[in-house]
N, C-alpha and C positions, 0 to 999 in steps of 0.2 A: 395482887391489882390484879384486875380482870381484864377480862379476854379482850372487851371494845376499847381497853386502855392500851394495848401493847405494842399498838402502832408507832411506829417514829413520829413524834412530833418536828413540822417543816419548823423554823425560827421564822417570824415574821418577820417582816422589813417594814418597819416605820418611816414616813416621810419625813424628811428633815426638812427645815423652813429654810427659804434661801432670803436671806435678804441683798438689794445693791450692795452694802456694805461688803458683802463677805464674800461674794463672786467676785472671781479674776475679770469676767467679760459683764457686762450687764445684756441680756437677749432683748434685741431689739426685732418691732417687727416688721418688715419691709412694709412701705408702702403701695408696692404694684407686686403683681406674682413675681416669682420667683424665676422664673424663664422666661426667653423674649417670646416675641410673636411668631415665632419658627415652630414651634408648638402646638399652635393654635394654627397657622398657614396650615402646616402637614395635617392634623385631622381635618380641617375642612377639606382639601385636598383629597383627602381618600374617600371621607361618604361623597365627593361631587364624584369619583370614576366610581364608587360602587353605585350612585342614584344610576350614573349611565349605564353601567354594565347592566343593571336591571332591566332600563329600560330598552338595552339592545336587545336583550335577552328574550324579552316581551316581543318586539318586533319581528325578532327570528321567528318565534313560537307563533305569532299573529301568521307571517308568513308561510311559514311551513302549513299550516293549517289551512289556509286560503288554497293553497296549491293540491295539498291529498285532500281536502274537499272536493274539489273542482275534480279529482281524479275518482274520487268514489261517487262523485253523482255521477260521471259517464259509467263506470262498472255499473253500476245501479240502473241503470237506463240499458246495460245491454242484455246484464239479468233480466230483467223483467221484458225484455223483445223475446232471449232466447225463450223463458219461461212461458212466452203467451205461445210462442210457435212450437215448444213442445207439449203445449195442453192442445193445442190445434192437431198437433202428430196423434198424441195419445186417442182424441174425440175418436179421429179417423179410423186409426190403427183396431180400437174397440168397434168402431162399425165393422170394418171389414173382418174381423174375427166373429161376429155375430154373424153376418153373411155366412161364412164358412160354416158353424157350427149348423144355421138352417138349411144347408145345401147337403149336408153328411149322408142323410137318406137318397140324396138323388145321386150322390156318387155311387153309394153301397148299390143302388138300380143301376146305376151305368155300367158298374164293374159286374153284376150277375148279367146284364143285357151282352154284353163282351164274353164272356164267358159263355153263354147260353150258345153267341153263334158261333163261335170257335166250336162248340158241340154240335152244331149243325153241321159245320163244311166237315169235319172229322167224318161225322158219321155218314157224308154224301161223298165222303174219297174212299173211307170203310164200304158204300155201299156200291159204287162206279167200279171199286176192285172185285169185288165178289161180281159183279157184272161180267165183270171181264174175264177174270174165272170160267164163271157159268158158260158167256159163249163162245171163250174156246175151248172149254168141255163139250159142249155141244158141235161143234166145228168138226173137235175131232173124233166123237161119235160117230157125225156124218159120214165124216173120209171114212172112218171104218164102215158101215153099214153099206159104202158106197161102193168099197174094195168084198166088203163079202157078196155083194148082189153083181159084181164085177165076172168074179167066177162061175156064178151060175151060168152066165150068157152064154 
């Protein structure tokens, strides 16, 4: 026995012809659908409800879109005004920064002048201190000379 014939054969059922005389009941085709109008009414109601639900969803989405788009337009206009203001402030900041950069040499010159004035003030103070000490020494020497001259007289 070849390999491909080893599988079990399933017996086939041959149709039996039935005549009206042999069957206990004759099959009668109904003249109208097997169900009443209830199924059709339920189907119609379901479709109507589904359509109403879809229409309600569309209306809800349209309402949300309208409200949120109005809010978005307001936020957009606010953002635009803020950006416009920030651009103006940035421009003013750059102008101010450039003015500061161009004034840096003058700041250094002012610092140099302040240092020079402080040095001159200290030099005058030192000079006045030396002058005072010198005058005191001269005064002491004069007093000492007068004391030396007095005993001779």
